[in-house]
A tleap script that builds the chain and sets N, CA, C and O, in Angstrom:
source leaprc.protein.ff14SB
mol = sequence {
  NMET ASP ALA GLU ILE LEU SER GLY ARG THR
  LYS GLN PHE ALA LEU ASN VAL ILE ARG PHE
  TYR GLU GLU LEU PRO VAL THR ASP VAL SER
  LYS ILE LEU GLY LYS GLN LEU LEU ARG ALA
  GLY THR SER VAL ALA ALA ASN TYR ARG ALA
  ALA ARG ARG SER ARG SER GLU ASN GLU PHE
  PHE SER LYS ILE SER ILE VAL VAL GLU GLU
  CYS ASP GLU THR LEU PHE TRP LEU GLU LEU
  PHE TYR GLU SER HIE ILE GLN LYS GLU ASN
  ASP ILE GLU LEU LEU LYS ASN GLU ALA LEU
  GLU LEU ILE LYS ILE PHE SER ALA THR ARG
  LYS SER LEU LYS ASN ARG MET SER ASN CASN
}
set mol.1.N position { 31.307 68.917 38.158 }
set mol.1.CA position { 29.912 69.329 38.018 }
set mol.1.C position { 29.875 70.834 37.750 }
set mol.1.O position { 30.659 71.598 38.313 }
set mol.2.N position { 28.976 71.232 36.906 }
set mol.2.CA position { 28.798 72.638 36.550 }
set mol.2.C position { 28.446 73.474 37.784 }
set mol.2.O position { 27.618 73.073 38.602 }
set mol.3.N position { 29.081 74.630 37.907 }
set mol.3.CA position { 28.890 75.501 39.078 }
set mol.3.C position { 27.442 75.965 39.223 }
set mol.3.O position { 26.935 76.077 40.339 }
set mol.4.N position { 26.774 76.235 38.096 }
set mol.4.CA position { 25.372 76.678 38.163 }
set mol.4.C position { 24.467 75.569 38.684 }
set mol.4.O position { 23.562 75.815 39.481 }
set mol.5.N position { 24.721 74.350 38.227 }
set mol.5.CA position { 23.922 73.208 38.687 }
set mol.5.C position { 24.158 72.990 40.178 }
set mol.5.O position { 23.218 72.761 40.939 }
set mol.6.N position { 25.405 73.062 40.578 }
set mol.6.CA position { 25.737 72.869 41.980 }
set mol.6.C position { 25.153 73.978 42.852 }
set mol.6.O position { 24.728 73.733 43.981 }
set mol.7.N position { 25.136 75.176 42.327 }
set mol.7.CA position { 24.527 76.292 43.040 }
set mol.7.C position { 23.030 76.032 43.253 }
set mol.7.O position { 22.494 76.266 44.337 }
set mol.8.N position { 22.378 75.551 42.215 }
set mol.8.CA position { 20.958 75.205 42.323 }
set mol.8.C position { 20.714 74.069 43.301 }
set mol.8.O position { 19.737 74.079 44.050 }
set mol.9.N position { 21.600 73.099 43.290 }
set mol.9.CA position { 21.472 71.962 44.208 }
set mol.9.C position { 21.612 72.391 45.656 }
set mol.9.O position { 20.857 71.939 46.517 }
set mol.10.N position { 22.574 73.260 45.929 }
set mol.10.CA position { 22.767 73.697 47.308 }
set mol.10.C position { 21.591 74.561 47.783 }
set mol.10.O position { 21.187 74.502 48.944 }
set mol.11.N position { 21.061 75.353 46.870 }
set mol.11.CA position { 19.901 76.180 47.229 }
set mol.11.C position { 18.678 75.294 47.488 }
set mol.11.O position { 17.928 75.531 48.435 }
set mol.12.N position { 18.481 74.283 46.652 }
set mol.12.CA position { 17.365 73.358 46.847 }
set mol.12.C position { 17.530 72.596 48.163 }
set mol.12.O position { 16.556 72.338 48.869 }
set mol.13.N position { 18.763 72.245 48.476 }
set mol.13.CA position { 19.054 71.581 49.746 }
set mol.13.C position { 18.634 72.478 50.914 }
set mol.13.O position { 18.010 72.012 51.867 }
set mol.14.N position { 18.978 73.756 50.834 }
set mol.14.CA position { 18.589 74.708 51.877 }
set mol.14.C position { 17.062 74.788 51.997 }
set mol.14.O position { 16.522 74.801 53.103 }
set mol.15.N position { 16.383 74.840 50.870 }
set mol.15.CA position { 14.914 74.888 50.890 }
set mol.15.C position { 14.327 73.616 51.510 }
set mol.15.O position { 13.348 73.679 52.254 }
set mol.16.N position { 14.922 72.475 51.202 }
set mol.16.CA position { 14.445 71.212 51.780 }
set mol.16.C position { 14.686 71.160 53.284 }
set mol.16.O position { 13.870 70.614 54.026 }
set mol.17.N position { 15.791 71.719 53.730 }
set mol.17.CA position { 16.065 71.804 55.170 }
set mol.17.C position { 15.018 72.699 55.837 }
set mol.17.O position { 14.521 72.379 56.916 }
set mol.18.N position { 14.689 73.812 55.198 }
set mol.18.CA position { 13.664 74.718 55.737 }
set mol.18.C position { 12.329 73.989 55.868 }
set mol.18.O position { 11.656 74.095 56.893 }
set mol.19.N position { 11.952 73.253 54.835 }
set mol.19.CA position { 10.679 72.506 54.869 }
set mol.19.C position { 10.694 71.446 55.976 }
set mol.19.O position { 9.708 71.259 56.688 }
set mol.20.N position { 11.827 70.762 56.104 }
set mol.20.CA position { 11.971 69.756 57.162 }
set mol.20.C position { 11.779 70.416 58.534 }
set mol.20.O position { 11.057 69.903 59.388 }
set mol.21.N position { 12.428 71.545 58.721 }
set mol.21.CA position { 12.331 72.286 59.982 }
set mol.21.C position { 10.879 72.668 60.286 }
set mol.21.O position { 10.420 72.548 61.422 }
set mol.22.N position { 10.179 73.120 59.277 }
set mol.22.CA position { 8.788 73.546 59.475 }
set mol.22.C position { 7.869 72.394 59.865 }
set mol.22.O position { 6.818 72.623 60.462 }
set mol.23.N position { 8.244 71.169 59.539 }
set mol.23.CA position { 7.417 69.993 59.840 }
set mol.23.C position { 7.769 69.325 61.170 }
set mol.23.O position { 7.141 68.336 61.550 }
set mol.24.N position { 8.762 69.856 61.875 }
set mol.24.CA position { 9.176 69.236 63.133 }
set mol.24.C position { 8.093 69.360 64.191 }
set mol.24.O position { 7.335 70.329 64.207 }
set mol.25.N position { 8.026 68.367 65.079 }
set mol.25.CA position { 7.087 68.483 66.201 }
set mol.25.C position { 7.493 69.657 67.089 }
set mol.25.O position { 8.665 70.029 67.153 }
set mol.26.N position { 6.523 70.220 67.760 }
set mol.26.CA position { 6.786 71.385 68.599 }
set mol.26.C position { 7.168 70.902 70.005 }
set mol.26.O position { 6.325 70.735 70.886 }
set mol.27.N position { 8.483 70.687 70.171 }
set mol.27.CA position { 9.032 70.310 71.476 }
set mol.27.C position { 10.302 71.128 71.694 }
set mol.27.O position { 10.862 71.692 70.754 }
set mol.28.N position { 10.741 71.183 72.934 }
set mol.28.CA position { 11.965 71.931 73.235 }
set mol.28.C position { 13.164 71.343 72.494 }
set mol.28.O position { 13.973 72.081 71.933 }
set mol.29.N position { 13.277 70.024 72.492 }
set mol.29.CA position { 14.408 69.371 71.833 }
set mol.29.C position { 14.373 69.625 70.331 }
set mol.29.O position { 15.397 69.955 69.733 }
set mol.30.N position { 13.212 69.475 69.726 }
set mol.30.CA position { 13.095 69.723 68.282 }
set mol.30.C position { 13.450 71.159 67.934 }
set mol.30.O position { 14.089 71.424 66.915 }
set mol.31.N position { 13.033 72.074 68.783 }
set mol.31.CA position { 13.318 73.490 68.538 }
set mol.31.C position { 14.830 73.752 68.576 }
set mol.31.O position { 15.362 74.441 67.706 }
set mol.32.N position { 15.506 73.210 69.566 }
set mol.32.CA position { 16.945 73.432 69.712 }
set mol.32.C position { 17.723 72.763 68.582 }
set mol.32.O position { 18.535 73.405 67.915 }
set mol.33.N position { 17.473 71.481 68.371 }
set mol.33.CA position { 18.167 70.763 67.295 }
set mol.33.C position { 17.800 71.336 65.930 }
set mol.33.O position { 18.644 71.461 65.044 }
set mol.34.N position { 16.530 71.678 65.782 }
set mol.34.CA position { 16.050 72.214 64.507 }
set mol.34.C position { 16.727 73.512 64.119 }
set mol.34.O position { 17.065 73.711 62.953 }
set mol.35.N position { 16.927 74.387 65.071 }
set mol.35.CA position { 17.607 75.659 64.766 }
set mol.35.C position { 19.060 75.428 64.361 }
set mol.35.O position { 19.583 76.121 63.489 }
set mol.36.N position { 19.704 74.459 64.992 }
set mol.36.CA position { 21.075 74.124 64.605 }
set mol.36.C position { 21.106 73.577 63.176 }
set mol.36.O position { 21.956 73.955 62.370 }
set mol.37.N position { 20.171 72.686 62.883 }
set mol.37.CA position { 20.063 72.117 61.535 }
set mol.37.C position { 19.768 73.199 60.509 }
set mol.37.O position { 20.378 73.235 59.440 }
set mol.38.N position { 18.845 74.068 60.832 }
set mol.38.CA position { 18.457 75.141 59.921 }
set mol.38.C position { 19.640 76.056 59.621 }
set mol.38.O position { 19.852 76.438 58.470 }
set mol.39.N position { 20.401 76.406 60.637 }
set mol.39.CA position { 21.562 77.271 60.446 }
set mol.39.C position { 22.610 76.606 59.555 }
set mol.39.O position { 23.104 77.213 58.605 }
set mol.40.N position { 22.943 75.357 59.872 }
set mol.40.CA position { 23.987 74.659 59.109 }
set mol.40.C position { 23.516 74.349 57.685 }
set mol.40.O position { 24.262 74.553 56.727 }
set mol.41.N position { 22.296 73.864 57.546 }
set mol.41.CA position { 21.789 73.458 56.230 }
set mol.41.C position { 21.636 74.599 55.243 }
set mol.41.O position { 21.889 74.430 54.050 }
set mol.42.N position { 21.224 75.760 55.731 }
set mol.42.CA position { 21.098 76.904 54.825 }
set mol.42.C position { 22.454 77.546 54.567 }
set mol.42.O position { 22.652 78.207 53.547 }
set mol.43.N position { 23.380 77.350 55.487 }
set mol.43.CA position { 24.724 77.903 55.341 }
set mol.43.C position { 25.492 77.263 54.189 }
set mol.43.O position { 26.379 77.890 53.611 }
set mol.44.N position { 25.161 76.036 53.857 }
set mol.44.CA position { 25.831 75.345 52.740 }
set mol.44.C position { 25.685 76.169 51.466 }
set mol.44.O position { 26.671 76.458 50.789 }
set mol.45.N position { 24.460 76.542 51.147 }
set mol.45.CA position { 24.206 77.314 49.920 }
set mol.45.C position { 24.820 78.708 49.992 }
set mol.45.O position { 25.395 79.189 49.016 }
set mol.46.N position { 24.699 79.349 51.139 }
set mol.46.CA position { 25.234 80.706 51.284 }
set mol.46.C position { 26.751 80.721 51.143 }
set mol.46.O position { 27.309 81.613 50.505 }
set mol.47.N position { 27.411 79.747 51.731 }
set mol.47.CA position { 28.867 79.704 51.649 }
set mol.47.C position { 29.356 79.264 50.275 }
set mol.47.O position { 30.414 79.704 49.827 }
set mol.48.N position { 28.594 78.394 49.598 }
set mol.48.CA position { 28.986 78.038 48.236 }
set mol.48.C position { 28.849 79.262 47.330 }
set mol.48.O position { 29.689 79.500 46.463 }
set mol.49.N position { 27.801 80.020 47.537 }
set mol.49.CA position { 27.621 81.256 46.765 }
set mol.49.C position { 28.800 82.201 46.993 }
set mol.49.O position { 29.316 82.800 46.050 }
set mol.50.N position { 29.218 82.329 48.242 }
set mol.50.CA position { 30.368 83.179 48.562 }
set mol.50.C position { 31.647 82.630 47.924 }
set mol.50.O position { 32.486 83.396 47.451 }
set mol.51.N position { 31.790 81.315 47.912 }
set mol.51.CA position { 32.973 80.698 47.302 }
set mol.51.C position { 33.063 81.026 45.821 }
set mol.51.O position { 34.147 81.273 45.294 }
set mol.52.N position { 31.927 81.027 45.164 }
set mol.52.CA position { 31.903 81.317 43.726 }
set mol.52.C position { 32.329 82.752 43.433 }
set mol.52.O position { 32.713 83.062 42.305 }
set mol.53.N position { 32.269 83.613 44.414 }
set mol.53.CA position { 32.667 85.004 44.238 }
set mol.53.C position { 34.062 85.287 44.786 }
set mol.53.O position { 34.462 86.442 44.931 }
set mol.54.N position { 34.791 84.225 45.088 }
set mol.54.CA position { 36.137 84.370 45.652 }
set mol.54.C position { 37.050 85.125 44.704 }
set mol.54.O position { 36.911 85.062 43.482 }
set mol.55.N position { 37.990 85.840 45.307 }
set mol.55.CA position { 38.928 86.651 44.524 }
set mol.55.C position { 40.245 85.939 44.273 }
set mol.55.O position { 41.075 86.422 43.502 }
set mol.56.N position { 40.448 84.786 44.922 }
set mol.56.CA position { 41.701 84.054 44.730 }
set mol.56.C position { 41.452 82.571 44.989 }
set mol.56.O position { 40.418 82.183 45.534 }
set mol.57.N position { 42.415 81.758 44.589 }
set mol.57.CA position { 42.320 80.323 44.850 }
set mol.57.C position { 42.330 80.045 46.347 }
set mol.57.O position { 41.600 79.177 46.827 }
set mol.58.N position { 43.155 80.778 47.084 }
set mol.58.CA position { 43.214 80.582 48.533 }
set mol.58.C position { 41.875 80.895 49.196 }
set mol.58.O position { 41.426 80.171 50.084 }
set mol.59.N position { 41.249 81.973 48.758 }
set mol.59.CA position { 39.943 82.341 49.316 }
set mol.59.C position { 38.898 81.288 48.951 }
set mol.59.O position { 38.075 80.908 49.784 }
set mol.60.N position { 38.936 80.820 47.699 }
set mol.60.CA position { 38.005 79.776 47.258 }
set mol.60.C position { 38.200 78.513 48.102 }
set mol.60.O position { 37.226 77.915 48.559 }
set mol.61.N position { 39.452 78.109 48.309 }
set mol.61.CA position { 39.760 76.926 49.112 }
set mol.61.C position { 39.190 77.078 50.524 }
set mol.61.O position { 38.593 76.145 51.061 }
set mol.62.N position { 39.372 78.229 51.105 }
set mol.62.CA position { 38.881 78.489 52.450 }
set mol.62.C position { 37.354 78.399 52.511 }
set mol.62.O position { 36.796 77.786 53.420 }
set mol.63.N position { 36.696 79.009 51.547 }
set mol.63.CA position { 35.226 79.005 51.537 }
set mol.63.C position { 34.670 77.603 51.266 }
set mol.63.O position { 33.673 77.202 51.866 }
set mol.64.N position { 35.315 76.861 50.366 }
set mol.64.CA position { 34.864 75.496 50.085 }
set mol.64.C position { 35.057 74.623 51.330 }
set mol.64.O position { 34.254 73.727 51.594 }
set mol.65.N position { 36.108 74.884 52.081 }
set mol.65.CA position { 36.319 74.154 53.335 }
set mol.65.C position { 35.172 74.407 54.310 }
set mol.65.O position { 34.740 73.497 55.019 }
set mol.66.N position { 34.690 75.623 54.342 }
set mol.66.CA position { 33.537 75.959 55.190 }
set mol.66.C position { 32.299 75.217 54.703 }
set mol.66.O position { 31.513 74.721 55.510 }
set mol.67.N position { 32.124 75.138 53.395 }
set mol.67.CA position { 30.980 74.412 52.830 }
set mol.67.C position { 31.019 72.948 53.274 }
set mol.67.O position { 29.996 72.392 53.674 }
set mol.68.N position { 32.197 72.326 53.205 }
set mol.68.CA position { 32.336 70.933 53.639 }
set mol.68.C position { 31.973 70.807 55.114 }
set mol.68.O position { 31.246 69.889 55.494 }
set mol.69.N position { 32.464 71.707 55.940 }
set mol.69.CA position { 32.169 71.677 57.381 }
set mol.69.C position { 30.676 71.829 57.650 }
set mol.69.O position { 30.119 71.118 58.486 }
set mol.70.N position { 30.032 72.746 56.949 }
set mol.70.CA position { 28.591 72.975 57.163 }
set mol.70.C position { 27.761 71.785 56.685 }
set mol.70.O position { 26.758 71.438 57.309 }
set mol.71.N position { 28.173 71.161 55.585 }
set mol.71.CA position { 27.484 69.944 55.110 }
set mol.71.C position { 27.595 68.843 56.154 }
set mol.71.O position { 26.617 68.165 56.466 }
set mol.72.N position { 28.799 68.675 56.688 }
set mol.72.CA position { 29.017 67.637 57.682 }
set mol.72.C position { 28.239 67.929 58.962 }
set mol.72.O position { 27.688 67.016 59.577 }
set mol.73.N position { 28.194 69.191 59.361 }
set mol.73.CA position { 27.413 69.542 60.550 }
set mol.73.C position { 25.921 69.282 60.315 }
set mol.73.O position { 25.224 68.798 61.207 }
set mol.74.N position { 25.442 69.603 59.125 }
set mol.74.CA position { 24.044 69.325 58.784 }
set mol.74.C position { 23.763 67.837 58.913 }
set mol.74.O position { 22.744 67.432 59.474 }
set mol.75.N position { 24.670 67.032 58.391 }
set mol.75.CA position { 24.527 65.578 58.488 }
set mol.75.C position { 24.475 65.136 59.950 }
set mol.75.O position { 23.689 64.258 60.307 }
set mol.76.N position { 25.299 65.733 60.784 }
set mol.76.CA position { 25.299 65.408 62.212 }
set mol.76.C position { 23.921 65.651 62.842 }
set mol.76.O position { 23.397 64.786 63.545 }
set mol.77.N position { 23.341 66.825 62.591 }
set mol.77.CA position { 22.026 67.138 63.180 }
set mol.77.C position { 20.964 66.191 62.641 }
set mol.77.O position { 20.078 65.770 63.384 }
set mol.78.N position { 21.042 65.851 61.361 }
set mol.78.CA position { 20.082 64.894 60.791 }
set mol.78.C position { 20.221 63.524 61.458 }
set mol.78.O position { 19.224 62.855 61.731 }
set mol.79.N position { 21.453 63.119 61.716 }
set mol.79.CA position { 21.676 61.841 62.409 }
set mol.79.C position { 21.066 61.872 63.800 }
set mol.79.O position { 20.492 60.879 64.249 }
set mol.80.N position { 21.183 63.000 64.484 }
set mol.80.CA position { 20.568 63.100 65.815 }
set mol.80.C position { 19.049 62.995 65.732 }
set mol.80.O position { 18.425 62.335 66.563 }
set mol.81.N position { 18.458 63.639 64.738 }
set mol.81.CA position { 17.005 63.517 64.566 }
set mol.81.C position { 16.616 62.068 64.313 }
set mol.81.O position { 15.624 61.577 64.852 }
set mol.82.N position { 17.398 61.396 63.496 }
set mol.82.CA position { 17.114 59.995 63.169 }
set mol.82.C position { 17.275 59.100 64.397 }
set mol.82.O position { 16.383 58.317 64.724 }
set mol.83.N position { 18.413 59.220 65.070 }
set mol.83.CA position { 18.723 58.330 66.179 }
set mol.83.C position { 17.864 58.592 67.414 }
set mol.83.O position { 17.694 57.704 68.250 }
set mol.84.N position { 17.330 59.790 67.532 }
set mol.84.CA position { 16.448 60.099 68.670 }
set mol.84.C position { 14.977 59.833 68.333 }
set mol.84.O position { 14.102 59.990 69.185 }
set mol.85.N position { 14.713 59.431 67.092 }
set mol.85.CA position { 13.352 59.109 66.626 }
set mol.85.C position { 12.395 60.293 66.724 }
set mol.85.O position { 11.193 60.117 66.923 }
set mol.86.N position { 12.938 61.497 66.582 }
set mol.86.CA position { 12.093 62.692 66.631 }
set mol.86.C position { 11.291 62.831 65.339 }
set mol.86.O position { 10.150 63.293 65.354 }
set mol.87.N position { 11.884 62.436 64.248 }
set mol.87.CA position { 11.234 62.577 62.941 }
set mol.87.C position { 11.292 61.236 62.225 }
set mol.87.O position { 12.157 60.409 62.514 }
set mol.88.N position { 10.371 61.022 61.291 }
set mol.88.CA position { 10.309 59.768 60.538 }
set mol.88.C position { 11.548 59.579 59.673 }
set mol.88.O position { 12.122 60.532 59.146 }
set mol.89.N position { 11.937 58.316 59.548 }
set mol.89.CA position { 13.129 57.972 58.775 }
set mol.89.C position { 13.034 58.458 57.332 }
set mol.89.O position { 14.020 58.962 56.794 }
set mol.90.N position { 11.870 58.318 56.691 }
set mol.90.CA position { 11.707 58.723 55.283 }
set mol.90.C position { 12.012 60.208 55.101 }
set mol.90.O position { 12.641 60.602 54.119 }
set mol.91.N position { 11.569 61.021 56.043 }
set mol.91.CA position { 11.776 62.467 55.946 }
set mol.91.C position { 13.252 62.831 56.066 }
set mol.91.O position { 13.711 63.798 55.458 }
set mol.92.N position { 13.982 62.061 56.843 }
set mol.92.CA position { 15.385 62.350 57.087 }
set mol.92.C position { 16.278 61.774 55.990 }
set mol.92.O position { 17.281 62.381 55.616 }
set mol.93.N position { 15.910 60.610 55.483 }
set mol.93.CA position { 16.783 59.860 54.568 }
set mol.93.C position { 17.159 60.647 53.318 }
set mol.93.O position { 18.325 60.639 52.923 }
set mol.94.N position { 16.219 61.317 52.694 }
set mol.94.CA position { 16.523 62.092 51.487 }
set mol.94.C position { 17.506 63.219 51.783 }
set mol.94.O position { 18.440 63.455 51.016 }
set mol.95.N position { 17.291 63.911 52.898 }
set mol.95.CA position { 18.217 64.988 53.279 }
set mol.95.C position { 19.600 64.434 53.611 }
set mol.95.O position { 20.612 65.023 53.233 }
set mol.96.N position { 19.645 63.311 54.312 }
set mol.96.CA position { 20.931 62.698 54.641 }
set mol.96.C position { 21.687 62.297 53.375 }
set mol.96.O position { 22.891 62.527 53.265 }
set mol.97.N position { 20.982 61.705 52.432 }
set mol.97.CA position { 21.631 61.286 51.181 }
set mol.97.C position { 22.184 62.472 50.410 }
set mol.97.O position { 23.293 62.410 49.879 }
set mol.98.N position { 21.421 63.545 50.348 }
set mol.98.CA position { 21.899 64.732 49.632 }
set mol.98.C position { 23.077 65.370 50.366 }
set mol.98.O position { 24.027 65.826 49.728 }
set mol.99.N position { 23.026 65.409 51.687 }
set mol.99.CA position { 24.146 65.947 52.463 }
set mol.99.C position { 25.413 65.131 52.201 }
set mol.99.O position { 26.493 65.695 52.031 }
set mol.100.N position { 25.279 63.819 52.170 }
set mol.100.CA position { 26.434 62.959 51.889 }
set mol.100.C position { 26.996 63.200 50.492 }
set mol.100.O position { 28.210 63.273 50.308 }
set mol.101.N position { 26.107 63.322 49.515 }
set mol.101.CA position { 26.565 63.592 48.142 }
set mol.101.C position { 27.272 64.935 48.047 }
set mol.101.O position { 28.315 65.047 47.403 }
set mol.102.N position { 26.713 65.944 48.680 }
set mol.102.CA position { 27.347 67.266 48.657 }
set mol.102.C position { 28.700 67.241 49.354 }
set mol.102.O position { 29.642 67.889 48.899 }
set mol.103.N position { 28.807 66.503 50.447 }
set mol.103.CA position { 30.101 66.375 51.132 }
set mol.103.C position { 31.126 65.763 50.191 }
set mol.103.O position { 32.259 66.237 50.108 }
set mol.104.N position { 30.729 64.711 49.481 }
set mol.104.CA position { 31.648 64.050 48.543 }
set mol.104.C position { 32.081 65.005 47.430 }
set mol.104.O position { 33.262 65.073 47.091 }
set mol.105.N position { 31.141 65.727 46.874 }
set mol.105.CA position { 31.445 66.658 45.775 }
set mol.105.C position { 32.395 67.754 46.244 }
set mol.105.O position { 33.416 68.016 45.607 }
set mol.106.N position { 32.053 68.394 47.364 }
set mol.106.CA position { 32.868 69.517 47.840 }
set mol.106.C position { 34.214 69.058 48.406 }
set mol.106.O position { 35.207 69.777 48.301 }
set mol.107.N position { 34.249 67.878 48.997 }
set mol.107.CA position { 35.525 67.342 49.478 }
set mol.107.C position { 36.455 67.043 48.311 }
set mol.107.O position { 37.653 67.319 48.381 }
set mol.108.N position { 35.906 66.478 47.238 }
set mol.108.CA position { 36.717 66.199 46.048 }
set mol.108.C position { 37.207 67.496 45.417 }
set mol.108.O position { 38.349 67.576 44.963 }
set mol.109.N position { 36.350 68.506 45.387 }
set mol.109.CA position { 36.741 69.817 44.857 }
set mol.109.C position { 37.893 70.388 45.683 }
set mol.109.O position { 38.885 70.871 45.138 }
set mol.110.N position { 37.746 70.325 46.985 }
set mol.110.CA position { 38.775 70.853 47.874 }
set mol.110.C position { 40.089 70.088 47.715 }
set mol.110.O position { 41.164 70.686 47.699 }
set mol.111.N position { 39.994 68.771 47.599 }
set mol.111.CA position { 41.196 67.953 47.451 }
set mol.111.C position { 41.923 68.261 46.151 }
set mol.111.O position { 43.145 68.409 46.145 }
set mol.112.N position { 41.186 68.359 45.050 }
set mol.112.CA position { 41.835 68.630 43.767 }
set mol.112.C position { 42.423 70.044 43.742 }
set mol.112.O position { 43.484 70.264 43.158 }
set mol.113.N position { 41.744 70.989 44.367 }
set mol.113.CA position { 42.271 72.347 44.441 }
set mol.113.C position { 43.545 72.375 45.281 }
set mol.113.O position { 44.512 73.048 44.924 }
set mol.114.N position { 43.546 71.646 46.396 }
set mol.114.CA position { 44.733 71.598 47.247 }
set mol.114.C position { 45.916 71.004 46.486 }
set mol.114.O position { 47.036 71.505 46.583 }
set mol.115.N position { 45.663 69.935 45.727 }
set mol.115.CA position { 46.727 69.327 44.918 }
set mol.115.C position { 47.250 70.316 43.874 }
set mol.115.O position { 48.458 70.434 43.671 }
set mol.116.N position { 46.345 71.010 43.228 }
set mol.116.CA position { 46.745 71.986 42.208 }
set mol.116.C position { 47.556 73.132 42.828 }
set mol.116.O position { 48.551 73.577 42.256 }
set mol.117.N position { 47.128 73.593 43.980 }
set mol.117.CA position { 47.835 74.686 44.655 }
set mol.117.C position { 49.227 74.220 45.127 }
set mol.117.O position { 50.183 74.996 45.100 }
set mol.118.N position { 49.335 72.968 45.553 }
set mol.118.CA position { 50.612 72.437 46.004 }
set mol.118.C position { 51.606 72.291 44.859 }
set mol.118.O position { 52.813 72.433 45.052 }
set mol.119.N position { 51.093 72.009 43.673 }
set mol.119.CA position { 51.958 71.830 42.500 }
set mol.119.C position { 52.430 73.151 41.916 }
set mol.119.O position { 53.366 73.170 41.116 }
set mol.120.N position { 51.809 74.240 42.294 }
set mol.120.CA position { 52.208 75.560 41.761 }
set mol.120.C position { 53.275 76.205 42.585 }
set mol.120.O position { 53.715 77.311 42.269 }
savepdb mol mol.pdb
quit
């Protein structure tokens, strides 16, 4: 996938996480879980941006690994929102699907880079 398109996708994902956070009910649990989700979900775009500015393959690999971790953490918080019934399933499902797709994309990128680095 083109880096510019992926950059836009991760930024849109961050914006969607922000919107989701703003719509949460005002409870102690929502506030705590929501801040964790907000941190992880916006970190995906920020870390992908940093990865694109990497100075070496090793640095890129490291940053992409962080992107995968942050995507997975975002998915975890979304699952907690879903399983605790804090937010409606429809609101969570789109974010969960995008998080899963991003995990697949970045995991495949990391895997192919690791293979390429091992062959050199």
